C-alpha positions in Angstrom: -5.2 28.1 -6.4 -6.6 24.8 -5.1 -8.2 26.6 -2.1 -10.6 28.4 -4.5 -12.0 25.0 -5.6 -12.1 23.1 -2.3 -12.9 23.9 1.3 -10.3 23.9 4.1 -11.8 20.6 5.4 -11.4 19.0 2.0 -7.8 20.3 1.8 -7.0 18.6 5.1 -8.6 15.4 3.8 -6.4 15.6 0.7 -3.3 16.2 2.8 -4.2 13.4 5.1 -4.7 11.0 2.2 -1.4 11.8 0.6 0.4 11.5 4.0 -1.3 8.1 4.6 -0.4 6.8 1.1 3.2 7.9 1.5 3.7 6.4 4.9 1.8 3.2 4.1 3.9 2.7 0.9 7.2 3.2 2.8 6.1 0.7 5.6 5.0 -1.8 3.0 8.3 -1.6 1.1 10.2 -2.1 4.4 8.1 -5.0 5.5 7.2 -6.4 2.1 10.7 -6.6 0.6 12.0 -9.3 3.0 8.7 -11.1 2.9 8.6 -11.1 -0.9 12.3 -12.3 -1.0 11.5 -15.2 1.4 8.4 -16.2 -0.7 10.4 -16.1 -3.9 13.3 -18.2 -2.6 11.8 -20.6 0.0 10.5 -24.1 -0.6 8.9 -24.5 2.8 5.5 -26.0 2.9 4.1 -23.1 4.8 4.8 -20.9 1.8 1.3 -21.7 0.3 -0.4 -20.6 3.6 1.6 -17.3 3.7 0.9 -16.5 0.0 -2.8 -17.1 0.7 -2.8 -14.8 3.7 -1.0 -12.1 1.7 -3.5 -12.4 -1.2 -6.6 -12.4 1.1 -7.2 -8.6 0.7 -7.7 -9.1 -3.0 -10.9 -11.1 -2.4 -12.2 -10.1 1.0 -14.6 -7.2 1.4 -12.7 -4.2 2.9 -15.3 -4.0 5.7 -14.4 -7.5 6.8 -10.7 -6.6 7.2 -11.7 -3.3 8.9 -14.0 -5.1 11.3 -11.4 -7.5 12.5 -8.8 -4.8 12.8 -11.3 -2.8 14.8 -11.7 -5.7 17.2 -7.9 -6.1 17.4 -6.9 -2.4 17.7 -10.0 -0.9 19.4 -10.8 -0.3 23.1 -11.0 -3.5 25.1 -9.2 -5.3 22.3 -6.3 -7.8 22.9 -3.6 -5.1 22.4 -5.1 -2.8 25.0 -5.7 -5.7 27.3 -2.0 -6.4 27.2 -1.2 -2.8 28.2 -0.8 -1.3 24.7 -2.7 1.7 23.3 -5.9 1.6 21.4 -5.1 2.5 17.8 -8.7 2.6 16.5 -9.9 6.0 15.3 -6.4 7.3 15.1 -4.0 8.0 12.2 -1.8 5.2 13.3 -4.8 2.9 13.0 -5.3 4.1 9.5 -1.7 3.2 8.6 -2.1 -0.3 10.1 -5.3 -0.9 8.3 -3.9 0.4 5.0 -0.8 -1.8 5.3 -2.9 -4.9 5.7 -5.2 -3.9 2.8 -2.5 -2.9 0.3 -0.1 -5.7 1.2 -0.6 -7.9 -1.9 -0.1 -4.9 -4.2 3.4 -4.5 -3.0 4.5 -8.1 -2.1 3.3 -9.8 -5.3 5.2 -7.5 -7.8 8.3 -7.8 -5.7 8.0 -11.6 -5.4 7.6 -11.9 -9.1 10.6 -9.7 -9.7 12.8 -11.7 -7.2 11.6 -15.0 -8.6 12.7 -14.0 -12.1 16.4 -13.8 -11.0 18.0 -17.1 -11.6 20.1 -19.0 -9.2 23.1 -18.8 -11.5 23.3 -15.0 -11.1 23.4 -15.3 -7.4 25.8 -18.1 -7.4 28.2 -16.1 -9.6 28.0 -13.2 -7.2 28.7 -15.6 -4.3 31.7 -17.0 -6.1 33.1 -13.5 -6.1 32.8 -13.5 -2.3 29.8 -11.3 -2.2 27.9 -11.8 1.0 24.1 -12.1 1.3 23.5 -8.4 1.9 26.0 -7.4 -0.8 24.3 -9.8 -3.3 20.9 -8.3 -2.5 21.8 -4.6 -2.8 24.3 -4.9 -5.8 22.6 -7.7 -7.8 19.0 -8.4 -6.8 17.9 -4.8 -6.2 19.1 -3.4 -9.6 17.7 -6.4 -11.4 14.3 -5.9 -9.6 14.0 -2.2 -10.3 10.8 -2.8 -12.3 9.3 -4.7 -9.5 10.1 -2.0 -7.0 8.6 0.6 -9.3 5.4 -1.3 -9.8 5.1 -2.1 -6.1 5.6 1.5 -5.1 3.1 2.9 -7.6 0.4 0.3 -7.0 0.8 0.5 -3.2 0.5 4.3 -3.2 -2.4 4.4 -5.7 -4.3 1.7 -4.0 -4.0 3.4 -0.6 -5.4 6.7 -2.2 -8.7 5.0 -3.0 -9.3 3.1 0.2 -12.7 3.5 1.8 -14.2 0.5 3.7 -11.1 -0.3 5.7 -10.3 3.3 6.7 -13.9 4.0 7.6 -14.1 1.0 9.9 -10.8 1.4 11.6 -10.6 5.2 11.6 -14.1 6.5 11.5 -14.8 9.9 10.0 -13.0 12.5 12.1 -12.2 15.7 10.1 -8.6 16.6 10.2 -7.6 13.3 11.9 -9.0 10.3 10.1 -11.2 11.7 7.3 -9.6 10.8 4.0 -10.7 11.9 0.5 -12.8 8.8 -0.2 -14.8 9.4 2.9 -15.1 13.1 2.2 -16.5 12.3 -1.2 -19.1 10.0 0.4 -20.1 12.8 2.8 -20.6 15.2 0.0 -22.7 12.8 -2.0 -24.8 12.1 1.2 -25.3 15.9 1.5 -26.2 16.2 -2.2 -23.2 18.5 -2.6 -22.2 17.0 -6.0 -20.0 19.9 -6.9 -17.6 19.3 -4.1 -17.7 15.6 -4.7 -16.9 16.1 -8.3 -13.9 18.2 -7.6 -12.4 15.7 -5.2 -13.3 12.7 -7.4 -11.7 14.5 -10.4 -8.5 15.1 -8.5 -8.3 11.4 -7.5 -9.1 10.3 -11.0 -6.5 12.5 -12.6 -3.8 11.5 -10.1 -4.5 7.8 -10.4 -4.4 8.1 -14.2 -1.1 10.0 -14.1 0.4 7.4 -11.7 -0.6 4.5 -13.9 0.3 6.0 -17.2 3.7 6.9 -15.8 4.1 3.3 -14.6 3.2 1.9 -18.1 5.5 4.4 -19.8 8.5 3.5 -17.6 7.7 -0.2 -17.9 7.8 0.2 -21.7 11.2 1.8 -21.5 12.5 -1.1 -19.4 11.2 -3.5 -21.9 12.9 -1.6 -24.8 16.2 -1.7 -22.9 16.0 -5.4 -22.3 15.0 -6.2 -25.9 
């Protein structure tokens, strides 16, 4: 049904976008959870610096992040100079760029959720001989379910709409690095507003559904806690 509305190239861009968003969100949860836990619990002076670095993508232009990632991951960059591969203009490069760009949208909700758990709760679990891992998975994770839900939804939705970062680090290679936002830009440049409208409407509808689902579930959590 969808193939009657969009071209095969746009279908590949859609699939690539969803794949990128899913992988990026998973990586962010794996990396962002311990980072958010450390930020929520530590009193180290370097915390302010780390929090600032995490929040930088909220204020920096995406092209700035993409430019420095291009220098880092591209040909003749420091990674390749050390014998590693060049990730620029590859799907792996897109994932790396997306992880940096969407980092605050995952770390900050998790940090807030972890910070809301009082020391008394963790001390009570420790008094019952629960180890650190046991305390996290049986106490912290269930109490932070809203934070995980928010982080997952925002991380996924934010990655769907990326443009500047993915264009700088991945270019515009159909079937390899061309995501929906870039495909929309190409259609507008070619004055193909019909195709641009279809892709834009799909992203608009999906983003709306993701956010309204998040607000609905958040409302249910609030009702349970009240």
